[in-house]
PyMOL Python script that loads the backbone (N, CA, C, O; Angstrom):
from pymol import cmd

cmd.read_pdbstr("""\
ATOM      1  N   MET A   1     160.064 110.721 125.554  1.00  0.00           N
ATOM      2  CA  MET A   1     160.138 110.471 127.171  1.00  0.00           C
ATOM      3  C   MET A   1     161.084 109.170 127.604  1.00  0.00           C
ATOM      4  O   MET A   1     161.506 108.789 128.696  1.00  0.00           O
ATOM      5  N   ILE A   2     161.247 108.578 126.018  1.00  0.00           N
ATOM      6  CA  ILE A   2     162.136 107.210 127.253  1.00  0.00           C
ATOM      7  C   ILE A   2     163.337 107.856 127.180  1.00  0.00           C
ATOM      8  O   ILE A   2     164.165 107.778 128.088  1.00  0.00           O
ATOM      9  N   PHE A   3     163.616 108.898 125.530  1.00  0.00           N
ATOM     10  CA  PHE A   3     165.130 109.120 126.204  1.00  0.00           C
ATOM     11  C   PHE A   3     166.023 110.146 127.073  1.00  0.00           C
ATOM     12  O   PHE A   3     167.203 110.484 127.161  1.00  0.00           O
ATOM     13  N   ARG A   4     164.188 110.588 127.945  1.00  0.00           N
ATOM     14  CA  ARG A   4     165.043 111.635 128.795  1.00  0.00           C
ATOM     15  C   ARG A   4     165.401 110.527 130.355  1.00  0.00           C
ATOM     16  O   ARG A   4     165.926 110.857 131.419  1.00  0.00           O
ATOM     17  N   ASN A   5     164.886 109.227 129.925  1.00  0.00           N
ATOM     18  CA  ASN A   5     165.680 108.187 130.999  1.00  0.00           C
ATOM     19  C   ASN A   5     166.507 107.790 130.799  1.00  0.00           C
ATOM     20  O   ASN A   5     166.905 107.036 131.686  1.00  0.00           O
ATOM     21  N   LEU A   6     167.477 107.939 129.492  1.00  0.00           N
ATOM     22  CA  LEU A   6     168.516 106.794 129.289  1.00  0.00           C
ATOM     23  C   LEU A   6     169.589 106.723 130.046  1.00  0.00           C
ATOM     24  O   LEU A   6     170.301 105.738 129.849  1.00  0.00           O
ATOM     25  N   ASP A   7     169.952 107.554 130.939  1.00  0.00           N
ATOM     26  CA  ASP A   7     171.073 107.489 131.935  1.00  0.00           C
ATOM     27  C   ASP A   7     170.593 106.886 133.319  1.00  0.00           C
ATOM     28  O   ASP A   7     171.211 107.134 134.354  1.00  0.00           O
ATOM     29  N   VAL A   8     169.425 106.055 133.291  1.00  0.00           N
ATOM     30  CA  VAL A   8     168.708 105.299 134.261  1.00  0.00           C
ATOM     31  C   VAL A   8     169.486 103.802 133.596  1.00  0.00           C
ATOM     32  O   VAL A   8     169.904 102.872 134.285  1.00  0.00           O
ATOM     33  N   LEU A   9     169.524 103.879 132.330  1.00  0.00           N
ATOM     34  CA  LEU A   9     169.503 102.342 131.245  1.00  0.00           C
ATOM     35  C   LEU A   9     171.108 102.326 131.779  1.00  0.00           C
ATOM     36  O   LEU A   9     171.446 101.145 131.706  1.00  0.00           O
ATOM     37  N   SER A  10     171.750 102.780 132.066  1.00  0.00           N
ATOM     38  CA  SER A  10     172.996 102.655 132.465  1.00  0.00           C
ATOM     39  C   SER A  10     173.401 102.432 133.617  1.00  0.00           C
ATOM     40  O   SER A  10     174.415 101.808 133.929  1.00  0.00           O
ATOM     41  N   GLN A  11     172.377 103.091 134.530  1.00  0.00           N
ATOM     42  CA  GLN A  11     172.949 102.589 136.234  1.00  0.00           C
ATOM     43  C   GLN A  11     172.476 101.372 136.143  1.00  0.00           C
ATOM     44  O   GLN A  11     173.091 100.308 136.201  1.00  0.00           O
ATOM     45  N   ASP A  12     170.865 101.659 135.936  1.00  0.00           N
ATOM     46  CA  ASP A  12     169.872 100.400 137.061  1.00  0.00           C
ATOM     47  C   ASP A  12     169.299 100.093 136.091  1.00  0.00           C
ATOM     48  O   ASP A  12     168.441 100.941 135.848  1.00  0.00           O
ATOM     49  N   PRO A  13     169.319  98.897 135.007  1.00  0.00           N
ATOM     50  CA  PRO A  13     168.773  98.242 134.194  1.00  0.00           C
ATOM     51  C   PRO A  13     167.334  97.875 134.175  1.00  0.00           C
ATOM     52  O   PRO A  13     166.483  98.085 133.311  1.00  0.00           O
ATOM     53  N   GLY A  14     167.228  97.057 135.750  1.00  0.00           N
ATOM     54  CA  GLY A  14     165.957  97.036 135.998  1.00  0.00           C
ATOM     55  C   GLY A  14     164.964  98.094 136.536  1.00  0.00           C
ATOM     56  O   GLY A  14     163.757  97.876 136.647  1.00  0.00           O
ATOM     57  N   ALA A  15     165.646  99.401 136.901  1.00  0.00           N
ATOM     58  CA  ALA A  15     164.610 100.281 137.148  1.00  0.00           C
ATOM     59  C   ALA A  15     164.085 101.100 135.828  1.00  0.00           C
ATOM     60  O   ALA A  15     162.956 101.559 135.650  1.00  0.00           O
ATOM     61  N   PHE A  16     165.142 101.151 135.011  1.00  0.00           N
ATOM     62  CA  PHE A  16     164.695 101.543 133.478  1.00  0.00           C
ATOM     63  C   PHE A  16     163.037 100.533 133.308  1.00  0.00           C
ATOM     64  O   PHE A  16     161.838 100.812 133.350  1.00  0.00           O
ATOM     65  N   LEU A  17     164.092  98.944 133.050  1.00  0.00           N
ATOM     66  CA  LEU A  17     162.514  98.199 132.871  1.00  0.00           C
ATOM     67  C   LEU A  17     161.705  98.445 133.734  1.00  0.00           C
ATOM     68  O   LEU A  17     160.962  99.358 133.373  1.00  0.00           O
ATOM     69  N   LEU A  18     161.572  98.221 134.321  1.00  0.00           N
ATOM     70  CA  LEU A  18     159.843  98.834 135.126  1.00  0.00           C
ATOM     71  C   LEU A  18     159.395  99.986 134.681  1.00  0.00           C
ATOM     72  O   LEU A  18     158.177 100.031 134.507  1.00  0.00           O
ATOM     73  N   PHE A  19     159.957 100.865 134.460  1.00  0.00           N
ATOM     74  CA  PHE A  19     159.953 102.315 133.997  1.00  0.00           C
ATOM     75  C   PHE A  19     158.805 102.162 133.538  1.00  0.00           C
ATOM     76  O   PHE A  19     157.679 102.480 133.921  1.00  0.00           O
ATOM     77  N   THR A  20     159.587 101.169 131.896  1.00  0.00           N
ATOM     78  CA  THR A  20     158.748 101.273 130.941  1.00  0.00           C
ATOM     79  C   THR A  20     158.142 100.545 130.673  1.00  0.00           C
ATOM     80  O   THR A  20     157.620 100.658 129.563  1.00  0.00           O
ATOM     81  N   VAL A  21     157.820  99.332 131.507  1.00  0.00           N
ATOM     82  CA  VAL A  21     156.915  98.386 131.228  1.00  0.00           C
ATOM     83  C   VAL A  21     155.403  99.786 131.803  1.00  0.00           C
ATOM     84  O   VAL A  21     154.466 100.089 131.065  1.00  0.00           O
ATOM     85  N   PHE A  22     155.662 100.448 133.453  1.00  0.00           N
ATOM     86  CA  PHE A  22     155.228 101.375 133.528  1.00  0.00           C
ATOM     87  C   PHE A  22     154.482 101.922 132.796  1.00  0.00           C
ATOM     88  O   PHE A  22     153.279 101.678 132.700  1.00  0.00           O
ATOM     89  N   LEU A  23     155.365 103.085 131.922  1.00  0.00           N
ATOM     90  CA  LEU A  23     154.928 103.556 131.149  1.00  0.00           C
ATOM     91  C   LEU A  23     153.964 103.387 130.336  1.00  0.00           C
ATOM     92  O   LEU A  23     152.937 104.040 130.158  1.00  0.00           O
ATOM     93  N   LEU A  24     154.625 101.863 129.537  1.00  0.00           N
ATOM     94  CA  LEU A  24     153.416 102.055 128.649  1.00  0.00           C
ATOM     95  C   LEU A  24     152.407 101.415 128.789  1.00  0.00           C
ATOM     96  O   LEU A  24     151.765 101.255 127.751  1.00  0.00           O
ATOM     97  N   THR A  25     151.732 100.677 130.300  1.00  0.00           N
ATOM     98  CA  THR A  25     151.127 100.338 131.082  1.00  0.00           C
ATOM     99  C   THR A  25     149.898 101.531 130.556  1.00  0.00           C
ATOM    100  O   THR A  25     149.024 101.485 129.690  1.00  0.00           O
ATOM    101  N   ALA A  26     150.212 102.310 131.288  1.00  0.00           N
ATOM    102  CA  ALA A  26     149.485 103.443 131.784  1.00  0.00           C
ATOM    103  C   ALA A  26     149.137 104.709 130.004  1.00  0.00           C
ATOM    104  O   ALA A  26     148.119 105.327 129.692  1.00  0.00           O
ATOM    105  N   LEU A  27     150.152 104.628 129.464  1.00  0.00           N
ATOM    106  CA  LEU A  27     149.964 105.151 128.099  1.00  0.00           C
ATOM    107  C   LEU A  27     148.844 104.242 126.972  1.00  0.00           C
ATOM    108  O   LEU A  27     148.304 104.634 125.937  1.00  0.00           O
ATOM    109  N   VAL A  28     148.797 103.245 127.491  1.00  0.00           N
ATOM    110  CA  VAL A  28     147.837 102.444 126.601  1.00  0.00           C
ATOM    111  C   VAL A  28     146.503 102.349 126.988  1.00  0.00           C
ATOM    112  O   VAL A  28     145.461 102.493 126.348  1.00  0.00           O
ATOM    113  N   ALA A  29     146.879 101.897 128.948  1.00  0.00           N
ATOM    114  CA  ALA A  29     144.714 102.123 129.350  1.00  0.00           C
ATOM    115  C   ALA A  29     144.728 103.589 129.453  1.00  0.00           C
ATOM    116  O   ALA A  29     144.151 103.527 130.539  1.00  0.00           O
ATOM    117  N   SER A  30     144.891 104.957 129.268  1.00  0.00           N
ATOM    118  CA  SER A  30     144.669 106.060 129.114  1.00  0.00           C
ATOM    119  C   SER A  30     144.248 106.509 127.410  1.00  0.00           C
ATOM    120  O   SER A  30     143.133 106.959 127.147  1.00  0.00           O
ATOM    121  N   LEU A  31     145.193 106.330 126.474  1.00  0.00           N
ATOM    122  CA  LEU A  31     144.394 106.132 125.362  1.00  0.00           C
ATOM    123  C   LEU A  31     143.372 105.763 125.191  1.00  0.00           C
ATOM    124  O   LEU A  31     142.458 106.407 124.676  1.00  0.00           O
ATOM    125  N   THR A  32     143.300 103.850 125.881  1.00  0.00           N
ATOM    126  CA  THR A  32     142.117 103.384 125.245  1.00  0.00           C
ATOM    127  C   THR A  32     140.869 104.424 125.577  1.00  0.00           C
ATOM    128  O   THR A  32     140.007 104.855 124.811  1.00  0.00           O
ATOM    129  N   VAL A  33     141.107 104.711 127.202  1.00  0.00           N
ATOM    130  CA  VAL A  33     139.799 104.647 127.744  1.00  0.00           C
ATOM    131  C   VAL A  33     139.090 105.986 127.820  1.00  0.00           C
ATOM    132  O   VAL A  33     138.100 106.191 128.521  1.00  0.00           O
ATOM    133  N   HIS A  34     139.967 107.312 126.660  1.00  0.00           N
ATOM    134  CA  HIS A  34     140.331 108.729 126.529  1.00  0.00           C
ATOM    135  C   HIS A  34     139.078 108.423 125.169  1.00  0.00           C
ATOM    136  O   HIS A  34     137.967 108.942 125.055  1.00  0.00           O
ATOM    137  N   GLU A  35     139.745 107.414 124.274  1.00  0.00           N
ATOM    138  CA  GLU A  35     139.014 107.103 123.265  1.00  0.00           C
ATOM    139  C   GLU A  35     137.509 106.611 122.973  1.00  0.00           C
ATOM    140  O   GLU A  35     136.554 107.008 122.307  1.00  0.00           O
ATOM    141  N   PHE A  36     137.810 105.528 123.833  1.00  0.00           N
ATOM    142  CA  PHE A  36     136.426 104.992 124.338  1.00  0.00           C
ATOM    143  C   PHE A  36     135.441 105.579 124.324  1.00  0.00           C
ATOM    144  O   PHE A  36     134.511 105.529 123.519  1.00  0.00           O
ATOM    145  N   SER A  37     135.676 106.584 125.828  1.00  0.00           N
ATOM    146  CA  SER A  37     135.068 108.556 126.551  1.00  0.00           C
ATOM    147  C   SER A  37     134.394 108.666 125.093  1.00  0.00           C
ATOM    148  O   SER A  37     133.302 108.335 124.631  1.00  0.00           O
ATOM    149  N   HIS A  38     135.626 109.326 124.550  1.00  0.00           N
ATOM    150  CA  HIS A  38     134.516 109.482 122.788  1.00  0.00           C
ATOM    151  C   HIS A  38     133.316 109.095 122.036  1.00  0.00           C
ATOM    152  O   HIS A  38     132.415 109.789 121.565  1.00  0.00           O
ATOM    153  N   ALA A  39     133.595 107.296 122.032  1.00  0.00           N
ATOM    154  CA  ALA A  39     133.060 106.906 120.878  1.00  0.00           C
ATOM    155  C   ALA A  39     131.579 106.665 122.120  1.00  0.00           C
ATOM    156  O   ALA A  39     130.487 106.430 121.602  1.00  0.00           O
ATOM    157  N   LEU A  40     131.656 106.743 123.666  1.00  0.00           N
ATOM    158  CA  LEU A  40     130.064 106.804 124.332  1.00  0.00           C
ATOM    159  C   LEU A  40     129.935 107.631 124.413  1.00  0.00           C
ATOM    160  O   LEU A  40     128.731 107.550 124.657  1.00  0.00           O
ATOM    161  N   VAL A  41     130.256 109.295 124.457  1.00  0.00           N
ATOM    162  CA  VAL A  41     129.460 109.960 124.021  1.00  0.00           C
ATOM    163  C   VAL A  41     128.510 110.334 122.783  1.00  0.00           C
ATOM    164  O   VAL A  41     127.302 110.518 122.634  1.00  0.00           O
ATOM    165  N   ALA A  42     129.782 110.359 121.874  1.00  0.00           N
ATOM    166  CA  ALA A  42     129.128 110.176 120.479  1.00  0.00           C
ATOM    167  C   ALA A  42     127.640 109.106 120.587  1.00  0.00           C
ATOM    168  O   ALA A  42     126.642 109.349 119.910  1.00  0.00           O
ATOM    169  N   THR A  43     127.683 108.492 121.088  1.00  0.00           N
ATOM    170  CA  THR A  43     126.768 106.636 120.837  1.00  0.00           C
ATOM    171  C   THR A  43     125.630 107.459 121.702  1.00  0.00           C
ATOM    172  O   THR A  43     124.452 107.292 121.386  1.00  0.00           O
ATOM    173  N   SER A  44     125.970 108.360 122.808  1.00  0.00           N
ATOM    174  CA  SER A  44     125.174 108.625 123.801  1.00  0.00           C
ATOM    175  C   SER A  44     124.477 109.469 122.890  1.00  0.00           C
ATOM    176  O   SER A  44     123.298 109.191 122.671  1.00  0.00           O
ATOM    177  N   LEU A  45     125.032 110.526 122.274  1.00  0.00           N
ATOM    178  CA  LEU A  45     124.277 111.513 121.803  1.00  0.00           C
ATOM    179  C   LEU A  45     123.393 111.521 120.279  1.00  0.00           C
ATOM    180  O   LEU A  45     123.014 112.425 119.534  1.00  0.00           O
ATOM    181  N   GLY A  46     123.271 109.799 120.250  1.00  0.00           N
ATOM    182  CA  GLY A  46     122.688 109.258 119.182  1.00  0.00           C
ATOM    183  C   GLY A  46     122.995 108.667 118.027  1.00  0.00           C
ATOM    184  O   GLY A  46     122.440 107.734 117.446  1.00  0.00           O
ATOM    185  N   ASP A  47     124.148 109.446 117.690  1.00  0.00           N
ATOM    186  CA  ASP A  47     125.603 108.794 116.483  1.00  0.00           C
ATOM    187  C   ASP A  47     125.881 107.161 116.872  1.00  0.00           C
ATOM    188  O   ASP A  47     126.247 106.480 117.830  1.00  0.00           O
ATOM    189  N   ASP A  48     125.509 107.033 115.644  1.00  0.00           N
ATOM    190  CA  ASP A  48     125.896 105.293 116.156  1.00  0.00           C
ATOM    191  C   ASP A  48     127.250 105.254 114.799  1.00  0.00           C
ATOM    192  O   ASP A  48     127.817 104.166 114.704  1.00  0.00           O
ATOM    193  N   THR A  49     127.563 105.993 114.154  1.00  0.00           N
ATOM    194  CA  THR A  49     128.891 105.216 113.363  1.00  0.00           C
ATOM    195  C   THR A  49     130.248 104.658 114.376  1.00  0.00           C
ATOM    196  O   THR A  49     131.232 104.080 113.915  1.00  0.00           O
ATOM    197  N   ALA A  50     130.033 104.981 115.843  1.00  0.00           N
ATOM    198  CA  ALA A  50     131.184 104.610 116.200  1.00  0.00           C
ATOM    199  C   ALA A  50     131.086 103.540 116.731  1.00  0.00           C
ATOM    200  O   ALA A  50     132.072 102.804 116.724  1.00  0.00           O
ATOM    201  N   LYS A  51     129.951 103.143 117.317  1.00  0.00           N
ATOM    202  CA  LYS A  51     129.294 101.047 117.552  1.00  0.00           C
ATOM    203  C   LYS A  51     129.423 100.194 115.721  1.00  0.00           C
ATOM    204  O   LYS A  51     129.899  99.179 115.213  1.00  0.00           O
ATOM    205  N   ARG A  52     128.840 101.120 115.416  1.00  0.00           N
ATOM    206  CA  ARG A  52     129.283 100.397 113.815  1.00  0.00           C
ATOM    207  C   ARG A  52     130.208 100.045 113.269  1.00  0.00           C
ATOM    208  O   ARG A  52     130.283  99.003 112.619  1.00  0.00           O
ATOM    209  N   LEU A  53     131.195 100.956 113.457  1.00  0.00           N
ATOM    210  CA  LEU A  53     132.689 100.411 113.191  1.00  0.00           C
ATOM    211  C   LEU A  53     133.247  99.490 114.759  1.00  0.00           C
ATOM    212  O   LEU A  53     134.277  99.726 115.391  1.00  0.00           O
ATOM    213  N   GLY A  54     132.697  98.934 114.923  1.00  0.00           N
ATOM    214  CA  GLY A  54     133.402  99.066 116.266  1.00  0.00           C
ATOM    215  C   GLY A  54     134.783  99.464 117.524  1.00  0.00           C
ATOM    216  O   GLY A  54     135.750  98.852 117.978  1.00  0.00           O
ATOM    217  N   ARG A  55     134.174 100.819 117.702  1.00  0.00           N
ATOM    218  CA  ARG A  55     135.221 101.371 118.641  1.00  0.00           C
ATOM    219  C   ARG A  55     134.610 101.516 119.776  1.00  0.00           C
ATOM    220  O   ARG A  55     135.221 101.267 120.815  1.00  0.00           O
ATOM    221  N   LEU A  56     133.585 101.849 119.793  1.00  0.00           N
ATOM    222  CA  LEU A  56     132.836 101.174 121.293  1.00  0.00           C
ATOM    223  C   LEU A  56     132.906 100.267 122.464  1.00  0.00           C
ATOM    224  O   LEU A  56     132.173 100.110 123.439  1.00  0.00           O
ATOM    225  N   SER A  57     134.021  99.713 122.067  1.00  0.00           N
ATOM    226  CA  SER A  57     135.056  98.908 122.913  1.00  0.00           C
ATOM    227  C   SER A  57     136.426  99.517 123.645  1.00  0.00           C
ATOM    228  O   SER A  57     137.225 100.354 123.227  1.00  0.00           O
ATOM    229  N   LEU A  58     136.387  98.746 124.947  1.00  0.00           N
ATOM    230  CA  LEU A  58     137.988  98.997 125.335  1.00  0.00           C
ATOM    231  C   LEU A  58     139.177  98.105 125.279  1.00  0.00           C
ATOM    232  O   LEU A  58     140.024  97.823 126.126  1.00  0.00           O
ATOM    233  N   ASP A  59     138.973  97.681 123.838  1.00  0.00           N
ATOM    234  CA  ASP A  59     140.082  97.008 123.118  1.00  0.00           C
ATOM    235  C   ASP A  59     140.958  97.911 123.411  1.00  0.00           C
ATOM    236  O   ASP A  59     140.638  99.044 123.768  1.00  0.00           O
ATOM    237  N   PRO A  60     142.565  97.372 123.252  1.00  0.00           N
ATOM    238  CA  PRO A  60     143.243  98.611 122.953  1.00  0.00           C
ATOM    239  C   PRO A  60     143.804  98.706 121.321  1.00  0.00           C
ATOM    240  O   PRO A  60     144.351  99.648 120.748  1.00  0.00           O
ATOM    241  N   ARG A  61     143.554  97.767 120.977  1.00  0.00           N
ATOM    242  CA  ARG A  61     143.836  97.613 120.161  1.00  0.00           C
ATOM    243  C   ARG A  61     142.940  97.806 118.758  1.00  0.00           C
ATOM    244  O   ARG A  61     143.354  97.468 117.649  1.00  0.00           O
ATOM    245  N   VAL A  62     141.537  98.457 119.038  1.00  0.00           N
ATOM    246  CA  VAL A  62     141.187  99.558 118.138  1.00  0.00           C
ATOM    247  C   VAL A  62     141.333 101.130 118.161  1.00  0.00           C
ATOM    248  O   VAL A  62     141.170 102.024 117.331  1.00  0.00           O
ATOM    249  N   HIS A  63     141.773 101.054 119.685  1.00  0.00           N
ATOM    250  CA  HIS A  63     142.503 102.805 119.753  1.00  0.00           C
ATOM    251  C   HIS A  63     143.461 103.553 119.349  1.00  0.00           C
ATOM    252  O   HIS A  63     143.431 104.750 119.066  1.00  0.00           O
ATOM    253  N   LEU A  64     144.931 102.298 119.310  1.00  0.00           N
ATOM    254  CA  LEU A  64     146.110 102.666 119.494  1.00  0.00           C
ATOM    255  C   LEU A  64     146.864 103.088 118.015  1.00  0.00           C
ATOM    256  O   LEU A  64     147.290 102.178 117.303  1.00  0.00           O
ATOM    257  N   ASP A  65     147.003 104.502 117.594  1.00  0.00           N
ATOM    258  CA  ASP A  65     147.107 104.989 116.670  1.00  0.00           C
ATOM    259  C   ASP A  65     148.272 104.869 116.456  1.00  0.00           C
ATOM    260  O   ASP A  65     148.959 105.807 116.861  1.00  0.00           O
ATOM    261  N   PRO A  66     149.297 103.254 115.470  1.00  0.00           N
ATOM    262  CA  PRO A  66     150.956 103.166 115.574  1.00  0.00           C
ATOM    263  C   PRO A  66     151.771 104.463 115.640  1.00  0.00           C
ATOM    264  O   PRO A  66     152.415 104.870 116.608  1.00  0.00           O
ATOM    265  N   THR A  67     151.613 105.097 114.320  1.00  0.00           N
ATOM    266  CA  THR A  67     152.343 106.221 114.503  1.00  0.00           C
ATOM    267  C   THR A  67     152.552 106.761 115.397  1.00  0.00           C
ATOM    268  O   THR A  67     153.644 106.854 115.959  1.00  0.00           O
ATOM    269  N   GLY A  68     150.883 107.528 115.911  1.00  0.00           N
ATOM    270  CA  GLY A  68     150.902 108.279 117.769  1.00  0.00           C
ATOM    271  C   GLY A  68     151.351 107.419 118.701  1.00  0.00           C
ATOM    272  O   GLY A  68     151.515 108.276 119.570  1.00  0.00           O
ATOM    273  N   SER A  69     151.769 106.164 119.362  1.00  0.00           N
ATOM    274  CA  SER A  69     152.379 105.875 119.627  1.00  0.00           C
ATOM    275  C   SER A  69     153.276 105.612 120.267  1.00  0.00           C
ATOM    276  O   SER A  69     153.497 105.460 121.469  1.00  0.00           O
ATOM    277  N   LEU A  70     154.186 105.528 118.742  1.00  0.00           N
ATOM    278  CA  LEU A  70     155.318 106.310 118.717  1.00  0.00           C
ATOM    279  C   LEU A  70     155.759 106.960 118.937  1.00  0.00           C
ATOM    280  O   LEU A  70     156.757 107.099 119.644  1.00  0.00           O
ATOM    281  N   MET A  71     154.830 107.953 118.104  1.00  0.00           N
ATOM    282  CA  MET A  71     155.456 109.610 118.918  1.00  0.00           C
ATOM    283  C   MET A  71     155.387 109.556 120.419  1.00  0.00           C
ATOM    284  O   MET A  71     156.480 109.495 120.983  1.00  0.00           O
ATOM    285  N   ILE A  72     154.353 109.566 121.143  1.00  0.00           N
ATOM    286  CA  ILE A  72     153.870 110.157 122.705  1.00  0.00           C
ATOM    287  C   ILE A  72     155.718 108.695 122.981  1.00  0.00           C
ATOM    288  O   ILE A  72     155.720 109.107 121.821  1.00  0.00           O
ATOM    289  N   LEU A  73     156.340 108.183 123.129  1.00  0.00           N
ATOM    290  CA  LEU A  73     156.816 107.020 123.757  1.00  0.00           C
ATOM    291  C   LEU A  73     159.062 108.342 122.772  1.00  0.00           C
ATOM    292  O   LEU A  73     160.075 108.932 123.147  1.00  0.00           O
ATOM    293  N   LEU A  74     158.635 108.096 122.068  1.00  0.00           N
ATOM    294  CA  LEU A  74     159.885 109.132 121.407  1.00  0.00           C
ATOM    295  C   LEU A  74     159.774 110.493 121.469  1.00  0.00           C
ATOM    296  O   LEU A  74     160.838 111.049 121.742  1.00  0.00           O
ATOM    297  N   ALA A  75     158.520 111.451 121.250  1.00  0.00           N
ATOM    298  CA  ALA A  75     158.576 112.603 121.070  1.00  0.00           C
ATOM    299  C   ALA A  75     157.767 112.978 122.720  1.00  0.00           C
ATOM    300  O   ALA A  75     158.008 114.119 123.113  1.00  0.00           O
ATOM    301  N   GLY A  76     157.031 112.275 123.485  1.00  0.00           N
ATOM    302  CA  GLY A  76     156.047 112.500 124.747  1.00  0.00           C
ATOM    303  C   GLY A  76     155.486 113.329 124.241  1.00  0.00           C
ATOM    304  O   GLY A  76     155.258 114.180 125.101  1.00  0.00           O
ATOM    305  N   PHE A  77     154.897 113.773 122.825  1.00  0.00           N
ATOM    306  CA  PHE A  77     153.180 114.154 122.892  1.00  0.00           C
ATOM    307  C   PHE A  77     152.948 112.870 121.578  1.00  0.00           C
ATOM    308  O   PHE A  77     153.883 112.224 121.106  1.00  0.00           O
ATOM    309  N   GLY A  78     151.454 112.716 121.157  1.00  0.00           N
ATOM    310  CA  GLY A  78     150.777 111.219 120.582  1.00  0.00           C
ATOM    311  C   GLY A  78     149.876 111.704 120.343  1.00  0.00           C
ATOM    312  O   GLY A  78     149.494 112.842 120.614  1.00  0.00           O
ATOM    313  N   TRP A  79     149.334 110.779 119.715  1.00  0.00           N
ATOM    314  CA  TRP A  79     147.888 110.410 119.395  1.00  0.00           C
ATOM    315  C   TRP A  79     147.119 108.858 119.410  1.00  0.00           C
ATOM    316  O   TRP A  79     147.823 107.850 119.359  1.00  0.00           O
ATOM    317  N   GLY A  80     145.602 108.756 119.483  1.00  0.00           N
ATOM    318  CA  GLY A  80     145.187 107.606 119.633  1.00  0.00           C
ATOM    319  C   GLY A  80     144.724 107.701 118.202  1.00  0.00           C
ATOM    320  O   GLY A  80     145.069 108.640 117.485  1.00  0.00           O
ATOM    321  N   LYS A  81     144.042 106.849 117.841  1.00  0.00           N
ATOM    322  CA  LYS A  81     142.520 106.839 116.003  1.00  0.00           C
ATOM    323  C   LYS A  81     141.891 107.952 116.730  1.00  0.00           C
ATOM    324  O   LYS A  81     141.835 107.876 117.958  1.00  0.00           O
ATOM    325  N   PRO A  82     141.334 109.141 116.024  1.00  0.00           N
ATOM    326  CA  PRO A  82     140.048 109.182 116.589  1.00  0.00           C
ATOM    327  C   PRO A  82     139.163 108.911 116.509  1.00  0.00           C
ATOM    328  O   PRO A  82     139.056 108.470 115.364  1.00  0.00           O
ATOM    329  N   VAL A  83     138.079 108.827 117.099  1.00  0.00           N
ATOM    330  CA  VAL A  83     136.488 108.413 116.760  1.00  0.00           C
ATOM    331  C   VAL A  83     135.998 108.524 115.818  1.00  0.00           C
ATOM    332  O   VAL A  83     136.732 109.281 115.182  1.00  0.00           O
ATOM    333  N   PRO A  84     134.964 108.200 115.070  1.00  0.00           N
ATOM    334  CA  PRO A  84     134.635 108.475 113.218  1.00  0.00           C
ATOM    335  C   PRO A  84     133.438 108.942 113.938  1.00  0.00           C
ATOM    336  O   PRO A  84     132.854 108.259 114.779  1.00  0.00           O
ATOM    337  N   VAL A  85     133.011 110.413 113.494  1.00  0.00           N
ATOM    338  CA  VAL A  85     131.396 110.593 114.166  1.00  0.00           C
ATOM    339  C   VAL A  85     130.960 110.949 112.989  1.00  0.00           C
ATOM    340  O   VAL A  85     131.842 111.145 112.153  1.00  0.00           O
ATOM    341  N   ASN A  86     129.623 111.127 112.581  1.00  0.00           N
ATOM    342  CA  ASN A  86     128.389 111.632 111.371  1.00  0.00           C
ATOM    343  C   ASN A  86     128.067 112.786 112.813  1.00  0.00           C
ATOM    344  O   ASN A  86     127.862 112.510 113.995  1.00  0.00           O
ATOM    345  N   PRO A  87     128.146 114.398 111.964  1.00  0.00           N
ATOM    346  CA  PRO A  87     128.028 115.244 112.400  1.00  0.00           C
ATOM    347  C   PRO A  87     126.838 116.073 112.414  1.00  0.00           C
ATOM    348  O   PRO A  87     126.736 117.177 112.950  1.00  0.00           O
ATOM    349  N   ARG A  88     125.845 115.362 111.699  1.00  0.00           N
ATOM    350  CA  ARG A  88     124.852 115.484 111.133  1.00  0.00           C
ATOM    351  C   ARG A  88     123.488 114.857 112.654  1.00  0.00           C
ATOM    352  O   ARG A  88     122.278 114.845 112.431  1.00  0.00           O
TER     353      ARG A  88
END
""", "prot")
cmd.dss("prot")
cmd.show_as("cartoon", "prot")
cmd.util.cbc("prot")
cmd.orient("prot")
């Protein structure tokens, strides 16, 4: 994702920086809400695994996977930490 916009860096570094800040903000917010939603649904269906492990939180540090986050920036696809569930 970042590589697609490297030509903007040489033309207008300020615009590239602004784009990068907005991109990172959107990615962190969307991954956090997405994984929190998994935890919330699992908890509402009676599985307290996510709650016991502290995953029922809107804290991005709990939901972001370092490798998945880096892959989103470099390759355009990635992942957050999966919310553990008890299938029983």
